[in-house]
C-alpha positions in Angstrom: 0.0 0.0 0.0 1.2 3.5 -0.9 0.5 5.0 2.5 2.4 2.3 4.3 5.5 2.7 2.1 5.4 6.5 2.4 5.1 6.2 6.2 8.2 4.0 6.3 10.1 6.5 4.1 9.0 9.4 6.3 10.1 7.6 9.4 13.6 7.5 8.2 13.7 11.3 8.9 11.0 12.0 11.4 9.1 9.8 13.9 5.7 8.7 12.5 2.5 7.5 14.1 0.8 5.6 11.4 -3.0 5.6 12.1 -5.0 2.8 10.6 -8.8 3.2 9.9 -10.8 2.5 13.0 -11.5 -1.1 13.8 -14.7 -2.5 15.5 -15.1 -5.6 17.6 -17.6 -6.8 15.1 -15.0 -6.7 12.4 -12.5 -8.5 14.5 -15.0 -11.3 15.4 -16.0 -11.6 11.7 -12.5 -12.1 10.5 -10.9 -14.0 13.4 -13.6 -15.3 15.6 -14.9 -14.5 19.1 -11.4 -14.7 20.7 -10.6 -11.4 18.9 -13.5 -9.5 20.5 -11.1 -8.0 23.0 -8.3 -6.4 21.2 -4.6 -6.3 22.1 -2.4 -3.2 22.5 -3.5 -0.8 19.7 0.1 0.5 19.5 2.6 -1.6 17.6 6.2 -0.9 16.8 7.0 -1.4 13.1 10.5 -0.1 13.2 12.7 2.8 14.5 10.6 5.8 14.7 7.5 4.1 13.2 4.6 3.0 15.3 1.2 1.8 14.0 -1.9 2.8 15.9 -5.4 1.2 15.4 -8.3 3.1 16.9 -11.4 1.4 18.1 -14.5 2.3 16.1 -18.1 1.6 15.5 -19.2 -0.7 12.7 -21.3 0.4 9.7 -19.2 3.2 8.1 -21.7 3.4 5.2 -24.5 4.4 7.6 -25.2 8.1 7.9 -23.3 9.8 10.7 -21.1 6.8 11.6 -18.1 8.2 9.7 -18.3 11.5 11.5 -18.7 9.8 14.9 -15.8 7.5 14.2 -13.6 10.5 13.2 -14.3 12.2 16.6 -13.7 8.9 18.5 -10.5 8.2 16.5 -9.2 11.7 17.3 -9.7 11.2 21.0 -7.8 8.0 20.9 -5.0 9.4 18.7 -4.5 12.2 21.2 -4.3 9.7 24.0 -1.8 7.6 22.1 0.4 10.7 21.5 0.3 11.5 25.3 1.3 8.0 26.0 4.3 8.4 23.6 5.0 11.9 25.0 4.9 13.0 21.3 3.9 16.4 19.9 2.0 16.2 16.6 4.0 18.5 14.3 1.9 17.6 11.2 -1.0 15.5 10.1 -0.9 13.9 6.7 -4.5 12.9 6.2 -5.5 10.3 3.7 -8.7 9.0 5.2 -11.5 10.9 3.5 -14.4 9.5 5.5 -12.8 9.2 9.0 -10.3 12.1 9.2 -8.5 13.1 12.4 -6.9 16.2 10.7 -7.6 19.4 12.7 -8.6 17.4 15.8 -5.2 16.5 17.3 -3.7 19.9 17.8 -1.2 19.4 15.0 0.8 22.4 13.7 0.4 21.6 9.9 -2.6 20.1 8.2 -2.1 18.3 4.9 -4.7 16.5 2.9 -3.1 13.6 0.9 -5.4 12.9 -2.0 -4.2 9.5 -3.0 -7.0 8.8 -5.5 -10.2 10.2 -6.8 -12.4 9.6 -3.7 -15.6 10.0 -5.6 -14.5 7.5 -8.2 -13.5 5.1 -5.5 -16.8 5.2 -3.6 -18.7 2.8 -5.9 -15.8 0.3 -5.8 -16.1 0.0 -2.1 -19.8 0.3 -1.7 -19.7 3.9 -0.5 -22.1 6.8 -1.4 -20.6 9.1 -4.0 -22.2 12.3 -2.6 -20.9 11.5 0.9 -17.4 11.1 -0.4 -17.7 14.3 -2.5 -18.7 16.3 0.6 -16.0 14.7 2.7 -13.4 15.6 0.1 -14.5 19.2 -0.1 -14.3 19.5 3.7 -10.8 18.2 3.8 -9.6 20.4 1.0 -11.0 23.5 2.7 -9.5 22.6 6.0 -6.0 21.7 4.9 -3.1 24.0 4.9 -1.7 22.2 1.9 -3.1 19.6 -0.5 -0.9 16.9 -2.0 -2.3 15.0 -4.9 -0.9 11.7 -6.3 -2.4 12.1 -9.7 -2.6 15.1 -12.2 -6.3 14.6 -12.7 -6.9 14.7 -8.9 -4.7 17.7 -8.5 -6.7 19.6 -11.1 -10.0 18.6 -9.6 -9.0 20.1 -6.2 -8.0 23.5 -7.5 -9.9 26.5 -6.3 -9.3 30.2 -6.0 -6.3 30.7 -3.8 -5.7 27.0 -3.6 -3.2 25.1 -5.8 -2.6 21.4 -4.9 0.9 20.0 -5.2 1.4 17.0 -7.5 3.5 14.4 -5.6 2.8 11.1 -7.3 3.4 7.7 -5.6 6.9 6.3 -5.4 8.5 3.0 -5.8 10.5 0.6 -3.6 13.1 0.4 -6.4 15.7 -1.4 -4.3 13.3 -4.3 -3.6 12.1 -4.8 -7.2 15.6 -4.3 -8.6 16.4 -7.6 -6.9 14.6 -9.2 -9.9 17.8 -8.7 -11.8 19.5 -11.5 -9.9 16.5 -13.6 -8.6 15.6 -17.0 -10.0 12.0 -17.2 -11.4 9.6 -18.6 -8.9 9.6 -22.4 -9.0 5.9 -22.7 -9.8 6.1 -20.7 -13.1 5.9 -23.2 -16.0 5.3 -20.8 -18.9 7.8 -20.9 -21.8 9.5 -17.5 -22.4 8.8 -14.9 -23.5 5.7 -14.1 -21.5 4.0 -10.9 -20.2 3.1 -10.4 -16.6 0.3 -8.7 -14.8 0.5 -8.3 -11.0 -2.3 -6.9 -8.9 -6.0 -7.5 -8.1 -8.0 -9.1 -10.8 -11.1 -7.0 -10.6 -13.4 -4.6 -12.3 -10.6 -2.0 -12.9 -9.1 -4.3 -15.6 -10.1 -4.1 -19.3 -10.3 -7.9 -19.7 -10.6 -7.9 -23.6 -7.1 -6.4 -23.8 -5.7 -9.5 -22.1 -8.0 -11.9 -24.0 -6.9 -10.4 -27.4 -3.2 -10.8 -26.5 -3.8 -14.5 -25.7 -5.9 -14.9 -28.9 -2.8 -13.6 -30.8 -0.7 -16.4 -29.3 0.8 -14.5 -26.4 1.7 -16.1 -23.1 0.5 -14.4 -19.9 1.4 -14.8 -16.2 -1.3 -13.5 -13.8 -0.1 -12.7 -10.2 -2.7 -11.6 -7.7 -6.1 -12.5 -6.2 -9.5 -12.1 -7.8 -11.1 -9.0 -6.3 -14.6 -9.6 -4.7 -16.1 -7.1 -7.0 -14.5 -8.6 -10.1 -16.1 -10.9 -12.7 -14.7 -14.1 -11.2 -16.1 -16.4 -13.9 -14.5 -14.3 -16.7 -11.1 -14.3 -15.0 -11.2 -18.0 -14.2 -12.1 -18.6 -17.9 -9.0 -16.6 -18.9 -6.8 -18.4 -16.4 -7.8 -21.8 -17.9 -6.7 -20.9 -21.4 -3.6 -22.3 -23.0 -0.6 -20.0 -22.6 -2.0 -18.5 -19.4 -0.9 -19.2 -15.8 -2.5 -17.8 -12.7 -0.5 -18.1 -9.5 -2.9 -16.3 -7.2 -1.9 -13.9 -4.4 1.8 -13.5 -3.7 3.4 -11.7 -0.7 5.1 -8.4 -1.4 8.5 -9.8 -0.5 8.3 -12.6 -3.1 7.1 -10.4 -6.0 10.5 -9.9 -7.7 10.8 -13.6 -8.3 7.6 -13.4 -10.4 8.9 -10.6 -12.5 12.4 -11.7 -13.2 11.5 -14.1 -16.1 8.9 -11.8 -17.8 9.5 -9.8 -20.9 7.0 -7.0 -20.3 4.7 -5.7 -17.5 1.1 -4.9 -18.1 -1.2 -2.2 -16.8 -4.5 -3.1 -18.6 -6.8 -0.7 -16.8 -10.1 0.6 -18.2 -10.8 4.3 -18.3 -13.1 4.4 -15.3 -13.2 7.6 -13.2 -11.2 5.9 -10.5 -8.5 4.7 -12.9 -8.2 8.1 -14.5 -7.5 9.5 -11.0 -5.2 6.8 -9.8 -1.5 6.2 -9.9 -0.8 2.5 -10.6 2.2 1.5 -8.4 2.8 -1.5 -10.5 4.1 0.6 -13.4 7.1 1.9 -11.5 7.6 -1.6 -9.9 7.8 -3.2 -13.3 10.4 -0.6 -14.4 12.4 -1.2 -11.3 12.5 -4.9 -12.2 13.9 -3.9 -15.6 10.7 -4.5 -17.5 9.2 -2.3 -20.3 5.6 -1.4 -19.6 2.5 -1.6 -21.8 -0.5 0.3 -20.4 -3.7 1.9 -21.4 -3.4 5.7 -21.9 -4.0 6.9 -18.3 -2.8 10.4 -17.1 -0.4 8.7 -14.6 1.2 6.7 -17.4 1.6 9.8 -19.5 3.2 11.6 -16.5 5.8 8.8 -16.1 6.4 8.8 -19.9 9.7 7.8 -21.4 10.7 5.3 -24.1 9.8 2.3 -21.9 6.2 3.1 -21.3 4.1 2.2 -24.3 0.4 3.0 -24.4 -2.5 1.5 -26.4 -6.3 1.8 -26.0 -7.9 -1.0 -28.0 -7.5 -4.8 -27.7 -5.8 -4.9 -31.1 -3.3 -2.1 -30.5 -2.6 -3.3 -26.9 -1.8 -6.8 -28.1 0.4 -5.5 -30.9 2.3 -3.2 -28.4 2.9 -6.1 -26.0 4.1 -8.4 -28.8 6.4 -5.6 -30.2 8.0 -5.2 -26.7 8.4 -8.9 -26.4 10.0 -9.1 -29.8 12.4 -6.2 -29.0 13.7 -8.2 -26.1 15.7 -7.0 -23.1 19.4 -6.3 -22.7 21.5 -5.0 -19.8 21.6 -1.4 -21.0 17.8 -1.0 -21.5 17.1 -2.9 -18.2 19.4 -0.5 -16.3 17.8 2.5 -18.0 14.4 1.4 -16.7 15.8 0.6 -13.2 17.4 4.1 -13.1 14.0 5.7 -14.0 12.4 3.8 -11.2 15.1 4.9 -8.7 14.4 8.5 -9.5 10.8 7.9 -8.3 11.8 6.3 -5.0 9.7 6.6 -1.9 12.6 8.4 -0.2 12.5 11.1 -2.8 8.7 11.3 -2.4 9.1 11.5 1.4 11.5 14.5 1.0 9.0 16.2 -1.2 6.2 15.7 1.3 8.3 16.9 4.2 9.2 20.1 2.2 5.5 20.6 1.4 4.6 20.6 5.0 7.6 22.7 6.1 9.8 20.0 7.6 12.9 20.4 5.6 15.5 19.4 8.2 15.8 16.1 10.0 14.7 15.1 13.5 15.6 12.4 16.0 14.2 9.0 15.3 11.8 7.5 17.9 9.6 8.8 20.6 10.3 10.2 24.0 8.5 7.6 26.1 9.3 4.0 26.4 7.6 2.4 23.4 5.0 -0.3 24.0 6.0 -3.9 23.7 
């Protein structure tokens, strides 16, 4: 997740309290059984200067008024956690549109981090578009600075006297660059060359793009789970076809081994409102692994640009672009060019941009004043 990776990068310069969305006892029981009704310590050390905090909340975020109530309850708990850590909140980088604590924890600087188009996201998660639109406007009006991860989102949040900063998502380039020396995962049985898609197999994907590529004789590796809101039957039908292998969900640490043998990485997203306002992390991760990218023409892909990001918007053109990239092949020089581009978009670079935006340009001690919880 982008927010988790940014938090880790920020924590290398300033202590960070990473606040999860509020969690209810009902949610814990539903996912883990009755034994999880009573939660453990909500503060968890993730690393030097990085602590995760999970507030207790009420279930039913989609019900009117629950989001606002959870926001107030979360803020009370965050303030208590900060007192426990004897920490002063210098800045709040708020990314939770429906349950924000920004402006409620006595922070010095208030920043709204618009990671995606919140209104476009609402239908994907069962939310009400109007509620997300109102919440977005409130955050934008309250923030001292707005940071947008996508050029479309940045433009949508402009207002008289208000110019959002464009700071796109970054990339864990060092992690994905290990694909250069990694052996392909043992379970992969596709003959080379093959293309790879990694991520959720859901309604964001333009499935005919992949189907046409396979129709044209291409080989395809699918890495990721089927999203609950996706067309499971259609994806399973694709996965059963000759020349296609689906390996299911793979942990983040193991992903480079699923990219190392590929010839090209795919971003076959449709042009939904959410996709137009998103920044697909996988594009930079493919580049860090040394892979050229074939994507649909989304604003984020145009922003990355360069000779290694190829865009096509119909099944025929998409398939042709993938096959051209596979025919061109890879060599050490082009792989290093792509890895170098990914390194220029590292999370450390993004963290520095964010800290500058909120007025924290120096460096501070790592860690918190109080004894951290065990």
